[in-house]
mmCIF file of the C-alpha atoms, coordinates in Angstrom:
data_MODEL
# 
_entry.id   MODEL 
# 
loop_
_atom_site.group_PDB 
_atom_site.id 
_atom_site.type_symbol 
_atom_site.label_atom_id 
_atom_site.label_alt_id 
_atom_site.label_comp_id 
_atom_site.label_asym_id 
_atom_site.label_entity_id 
_atom_site.label_seq_id 
_atom_site.pdbx_PDB_ins_code 
_atom_site.Cartn_x 
_atom_site.Cartn_y 
_atom_site.Cartn_z 
_atom_site.occupancy 
_atom_site.B_iso_or_equiv 
_atom_site.pdbx_formal_charge 
_atom_site.auth_seq_id 
_atom_site.auth_comp_id 
_atom_site.auth_asym_id 
_atom_site.auth_atom_id 
_atom_site.pdbx_PDB_model_num 
ATOM 1   C CA . MET A 1 1   ? -23.167 -31.021 32.982 1.00 0.00 ? 1   MET A CA 1 
ATOM 2   C CA . LYS A 1 2   ? -20.070 -29.554 31.337 1.00 0.00 ? 2   LYS A CA 1 
ATOM 3   C CA . TRP A 1 3   ? -19.972 -29.258 27.547 1.00 0.00 ? 3   TRP A CA 1 
ATOM 4   C CA . GLU A 1 4   ? -17.266 -31.917 27.110 1.00 0.00 ? 4   GLU A CA 1 
ATOM 5   C CA . ASP A 1 5   ? -19.256 -34.366 29.251 1.00 0.00 ? 5   ASP A CA 1 
ATOM 6   C CA . LEU A 1 6   ? -21.906 -34.492 26.519 1.00 0.00 ? 6   LEU A CA 1 
ATOM 7   C CA . CYS A 1 7   ? -19.643 -36.501 24.225 1.00 0.00 ? 7   CYS A CA 1 
ATOM 8   C CA . ASN A 1 8   ? -21.047 -39.979 23.602 1.00 0.00 ? 8   ASN A CA 1 
ATOM 9   C CA . HIS A 1 9   ? -17.957 -41.096 21.663 1.00 0.00 ? 9   HIS A CA 1 
ATOM 10  C CA . CYS A 1 10  ? -19.817 -41.695 18.428 1.00 0.00 ? 10  CYS A CA 1 
ATOM 11  C CA . GLY A 1 11  ? -16.626 -40.769 16.549 1.00 0.00 ? 11  GLY A CA 1 
ATOM 12  C CA . ASP A 1 12  ? -18.393 -38.623 13.967 1.00 0.00 ? 12  ASP A CA 1 
ATOM 13  C CA . CYS A 1 13  ? -16.038 -35.682 14.472 1.00 0.00 ? 13  CYS A CA 1 
ATOM 14  C CA . CYS A 1 14  ? -12.995 -37.983 14.212 1.00 0.00 ? 14  CYS A CA 1 
ATOM 15  C CA . GLN A 1 15  ? -13.923 -39.298 10.770 1.00 0.00 ? 15  GLN A CA 1 
ATOM 16  C CA . MET A 1 16  ? -11.661 -37.659 8.228  1.00 0.00 ? 16  MET A CA 1 
ATOM 17  C CA . TRP A 1 17  ? -13.224 -35.536 5.490  1.00 0.00 ? 17  TRP A CA 1 
ATOM 18  C CA . GLY A 1 18  ? -16.266 -37.748 5.054  1.00 0.00 ? 18  GLY A CA 1 
ATOM 19  C CA . THR A 1 19  ? -14.208 -40.870 4.367  1.00 0.00 ? 19  THR A CA 1 
ATOM 20  C CA . LYS A 1 20  ? -14.210 -44.217 6.162  1.00 0.00 ? 20  LYS A CA 1 
ATOM 21  C CA . TYR A 1 21  ? -10.864 -43.358 7.809  1.00 0.00 ? 21  TYR A CA 1 
ATOM 22  C CA . VAL A 1 22  ? -10.474 -41.879 11.254 1.00 0.00 ? 22  VAL A CA 1 
ATOM 23  C CA . CYS A 1 23  ? -7.935  -39.450 12.621 1.00 0.00 ? 23  CYS A CA 1 
ATOM 24  C CA . PRO A 1 24  ? -4.525  -40.956 13.428 1.00 0.00 ? 24  PRO A CA 1 
ATOM 25  C CA . LEU A 1 25  ? -5.178  -40.277 17.142 1.00 0.00 ? 25  LEU A CA 1 
ATOM 26  C CA . TYR A 1 26  ? -8.494  -42.142 17.198 1.00 0.00 ? 26  TYR A CA 1 
ATOM 27  C CA . ASP A 1 27  ? -8.439  -45.469 19.045 1.00 0.00 ? 27  ASP A CA 1 
ATOM 28  C CA . LEU A 1 28  ? -10.873 -47.766 17.224 1.00 0.00 ? 28  LEU A CA 1 
ATOM 29  C CA . GLN A 1 29  ? -10.871 -50.301 20.066 1.00 0.00 ? 29  GLN A CA 1 
ATOM 30  C CA . ASN A 1 30  ? -12.004 -47.810 22.718 1.00 0.00 ? 30  ASN A CA 1 
ATOM 31  C CA . ASN A 1 31  ? -13.745 -45.192 20.552 1.00 0.00 ? 31  ASN A CA 1 
ATOM 32  C CA . ARG A 1 32  ? -11.663 -42.454 22.121 1.00 0.00 ? 32  ARG A CA 1 
ATOM 33  C CA . CYS A 1 33  ? -8.921  -40.020 21.203 1.00 0.00 ? 33  CYS A CA 1 
ATOM 34  C CA . ARG A 1 34  ? -5.528  -41.327 22.291 1.00 0.00 ? 34  ARG A CA 1 
ATOM 35  C CA . ASP A 1 35  ? -4.396  -37.826 23.298 1.00 0.00 ? 35  ASP A CA 1 
ATOM 36  C CA . TYR A 1 36  ? -7.559  -35.764 23.766 1.00 0.00 ? 36  TYR A CA 1 
ATOM 37  C CA . LYS A 1 37  ? -5.858  -33.083 25.854 1.00 0.00 ? 37  LYS A CA 1 
ATOM 38  C CA . ASN A 1 38  ? -3.256  -32.328 23.168 1.00 0.00 ? 38  ASN A CA 1 
ATOM 39  C CA . ARG A 1 39  ? -5.292  -33.138 20.054 1.00 0.00 ? 39  ARG A CA 1 
ATOM 40  C CA . PHE A 1 40  ? -5.323  -29.616 18.616 1.00 0.00 ? 40  PHE A CA 1 
ATOM 41  C CA . SER A 1 41  ? -1.559  -29.235 18.845 1.00 0.00 ? 41  SER A CA 1 
ATOM 42  C CA . LYS A 1 42  ? -0.977  -32.655 17.259 1.00 0.00 ? 42  LYS A CA 1 
ATOM 43  C CA . ILE A 1 43  ? -3.698  -32.624 14.590 1.00 0.00 ? 43  ILE A CA 1 
ATOM 44  C CA . SER A 1 44  ? -3.967  -29.243 12.908 1.00 0.00 ? 44  SER A CA 1 
ATOM 45  C CA . ASP A 1 45  ? -7.350  -29.990 11.336 1.00 0.00 ? 45  ASP A CA 1 
ATOM 46  C CA . CYS A 1 46  ? -8.895  -31.598 14.420 1.00 0.00 ? 46  CYS A CA 1 
ATOM 47  C CA . VAL A 1 47  ? -12.565 -30.656 14.571 1.00 0.00 ? 47  VAL A CA 1 
ATOM 48  C CA . GLN A 1 48  ? -13.427 -28.506 17.557 1.00 0.00 ? 48  GLN A CA 1 
ATOM 49  C CA . VAL A 1 49  ? -17.085 -28.971 18.371 1.00 0.00 ? 49  VAL A CA 1 
ATOM 50  C CA . ALA A 1 50  ? -18.558 -25.878 20.006 1.00 0.00 ? 50  ALA A CA 1 
ATOM 51  C CA . PRO A 1 51  ? -22.082 -24.492 20.410 1.00 0.00 ? 51  PRO A CA 1 
ATOM 52  C CA . ASP A 1 52  ? -21.416 -21.826 17.787 1.00 0.00 ? 52  ASP A CA 1 
ATOM 53  C CA . ASN A 1 53  ? -20.380 -24.259 15.023 1.00 0.00 ? 53  ASN A CA 1 
ATOM 54  C CA . ILE A 1 54  ? -22.790 -27.191 15.543 1.00 0.00 ? 54  ILE A CA 1 
ATOM 55  C CA . ASP A 1 55  ? -25.127 -26.122 12.739 1.00 0.00 ? 55  ASP A CA 1 
ATOM 56  C CA . ARG A 1 56  ? -22.235 -25.762 10.268 1.00 0.00 ? 56  ARG A CA 1 
ATOM 57  C CA . LEU A 1 57  ? -20.742 -29.132 11.264 1.00 0.00 ? 57  LEU A CA 1 
ATOM 58  C CA . LEU A 1 58  ? -24.129 -30.835 11.005 1.00 0.00 ? 58  LEU A CA 1 
ATOM 59  C CA . ALA A 1 59  ? -24.874 -29.244 7.607  1.00 0.00 ? 59  ALA A CA 1 
ATOM 60  C CA . GLY A 1 60  ? -21.402 -30.192 6.358  1.00 0.00 ? 60  GLY A CA 1 
ATOM 61  C CA . GLY A 1 61  ? -21.892 -33.838 7.303  1.00 0.00 ? 61  GLY A CA 1 
ATOM 62  C CA . VAL A 1 62  ? -19.169 -33.829 9.952  1.00 0.00 ? 62  VAL A CA 1 
ATOM 63  C CA . LEU A 1 63  ? -21.668 -34.507 12.732 1.00 0.00 ? 63  LEU A CA 1 
ATOM 64  C CA . SER A 1 64  ? -24.898 -36.474 12.672 1.00 0.00 ? 64  SER A CA 1 
ATOM 65  C CA . ASN A 1 65  ? -28.109 -36.422 14.668 1.00 0.00 ? 65  ASN A CA 1 
ATOM 66  C CA . ARG A 1 66  ? -26.691 -39.149 16.912 1.00 0.00 ? 66  ARG A CA 1 
ATOM 67  C CA . CYS A 1 67  ? -24.062 -36.749 18.303 1.00 0.00 ? 67  CYS A CA 1 
ATOM 68  C CA . ASN A 1 68  ? -24.986 -35.599 21.797 1.00 0.00 ? 68  ASN A CA 1 
ATOM 69  C CA . TYR A 1 69  ? -23.671 -32.091 21.135 1.00 0.00 ? 69  TYR A CA 1 
ATOM 70  C CA . VAL A 1 70  ? -26.181 -31.800 18.291 1.00 0.00 ? 70  VAL A CA 1 
ATOM 71  C CA . ARG A 1 71  ? -28.957 -33.452 20.280 1.00 0.00 ? 71  ARG A CA 1 
ATOM 72  C CA . ASN A 1 72  ? -28.374 -31.185 23.279 1.00 0.00 ? 72  ASN A CA 1 
ATOM 73  C CA . LEU A 1 73  ? -28.655 -28.010 21.221 1.00 0.00 ? 73  LEU A CA 1 
ATOM 74  C CA . GLN A 1 74  ? -31.759 -29.380 19.467 1.00 0.00 ? 74  GLN A CA 1 
ATOM 75  C CA . GLY A 1 75  ? -33.393 -30.132 22.834 1.00 0.00 ? 75  GLY A CA 1 
ATOM 76  C CA . LYS A 1 76  ? -33.520 -33.887 22.150 1.00 0.00 ? 76  LYS A CA 1 
ATOM 77  C CA . ASP A 1 77  ? -32.845 -36.721 24.585 1.00 0.00 ? 77  ASP A CA 1 
ATOM 78  C CA . LEU A 1 78  ? -29.176 -37.640 24.820 1.00 0.00 ? 78  LEU A CA 1 
ATOM 79  C CA . LEU A 1 79  ? -27.937 -41.003 23.531 1.00 0.00 ? 79  LEU A CA 1 
ATOM 80  C CA . TRP A 1 80  ? -25.268 -42.842 25.494 1.00 0.00 ? 80  TRP A CA 1 
ATOM 81  C CA . ASP A 1 81  ? -25.130 -46.315 23.936 1.00 0.00 ? 81  ASP A CA 1 
ATOM 82  C CA . VAL A 1 82  ? -24.144 -45.274 20.440 1.00 0.00 ? 82  VAL A CA 1 
ATOM 83  C CA . GLU A 1 83  ? -22.503 -47.895 18.271 1.00 0.00 ? 83  GLU A CA 1 
ATOM 84  C CA . PRO A 1 84  ? -19.721 -46.262 16.242 1.00 0.00 ? 84  PRO A CA 1 
ATOM 85  C CA . LYS A 1 85  ? -20.026 -46.488 12.486 1.00 0.00 ? 85  LYS A CA 1 
ATOM 86  C CA . PRO A 1 86  ? -17.658 -48.941 10.805 1.00 0.00 ? 86  PRO A CA 1 
ATOM 87  C CA . ARG A 1 87  ? -14.405 -47.095 10.254 1.00 0.00 ? 87  ARG A CA 1 
ATOM 88  C CA . LYS A 1 88  ? -10.871 -47.869 9.237  1.00 0.00 ? 88  LYS A CA 1 
ATOM 89  C CA . ALA A 1 89  ? -7.661  -46.873 10.944 1.00 0.00 ? 89  ALA A CA 1 
ATOM 90  C CA . PHE A 1 90  ? -5.635  -44.089 9.386  1.00 0.00 ? 90  PHE A CA 1 
ATOM 91  C CA . ALA A 1 91  ? -2.706  -46.510 9.126  1.00 0.00 ? 91  ALA A CA 1 
ATOM 92  C CA . SER A 1 92  ? -4.697  -48.601 6.627  1.00 0.00 ? 92  SER A CA 1 
ATOM 93  C CA . ALA A 1 93  ? -5.460  -45.646 4.338  1.00 0.00 ? 93  ALA A CA 1 
ATOM 94  C CA . PRO A 1 94  ? -3.954  -45.576 0.833  1.00 0.00 ? 94  PRO A CA 1 
ATOM 95  C CA . ILE A 1 95  ? -0.674  -43.712 0.528  1.00 0.00 ? 95  ILE A CA 1 
ATOM 96  C CA . GLN A 1 96  ? -2.320  -40.981 -1.590 1.00 0.00 ? 96  GLN A CA 1 
ATOM 97  C CA . PHE A 1 97  ? -4.806  -40.277 1.193  1.00 0.00 ? 97  PHE A CA 1 
ATOM 98  C CA . LYS A 1 98  ? -2.036  -40.090 3.784  1.00 0.00 ? 98  LYS A CA 1 
ATOM 99  C CA . ALA A 1 99  ? 0.049   -37.825 1.546  1.00 0.00 ? 99  ALA A CA 1 
ATOM 100 C CA . HIS A 1 100 ? -2.917  -35.471 1.124  1.00 0.00 ? 100 HIS A CA 1 
ATOM 101 C CA . TYR A 1 101 ? -3.529  -35.495 4.872  1.00 0.00 ? 101 TYR A CA 1 
ATOM 102 C CA . TYR A 1 102 ? 0.085   -34.649 5.660  1.00 0.00 ? 102 TYR A CA 1 
ATOM 103 C CA . GLN A 1 103 ? 0.059   -31.885 3.048  1.00 0.00 ? 103 GLN A CA 1 
ATOM 104 C CA . VAL A 1 104 ? -3.120  -30.358 4.497  1.00 0.00 ? 104 VAL A CA 1 
ATOM 105 C CA . CYS A 1 105 ? -1.785  -30.595 8.033  1.00 0.00 ? 105 CYS A CA 1 
ATOM 106 C CA . GLY A 1 106 ? 1.615   -29.209 7.120  1.00 0.00 ? 106 GLY A CA 1 
ATOM 107 C CA . LYS A 1 107 ? 3.367   -32.350 8.270  1.00 0.00 ? 107 LYS A CA 1 
ATOM 108 C CA . GLU A 1 108 ? 6.151   -34.182 6.485  1.00 0.00 ? 108 GLU A CA 1 
# 
């Protein structure tokens, strides 16, 4: 199984800075990135999950124990029917949150 095939679309890595809001590319209806192939060029702070940063992402609260990348590296059974946590679309975020996001990402 390829690394990217482990994703169970829990959305943990798409949740922005520990808030209830998800990345602007995240599709809440389908629990998927709208432009997965180009996500790093469109979202400068998109989280890249890799074997060498799993521990840091888990410790920082970006990922949880329900993430298959985490579970795989811990030798646990993989979960495929994961219900995403309740999240809100980026579009519904307060203007201050959006302004901070755009400042961090270097967008106008």
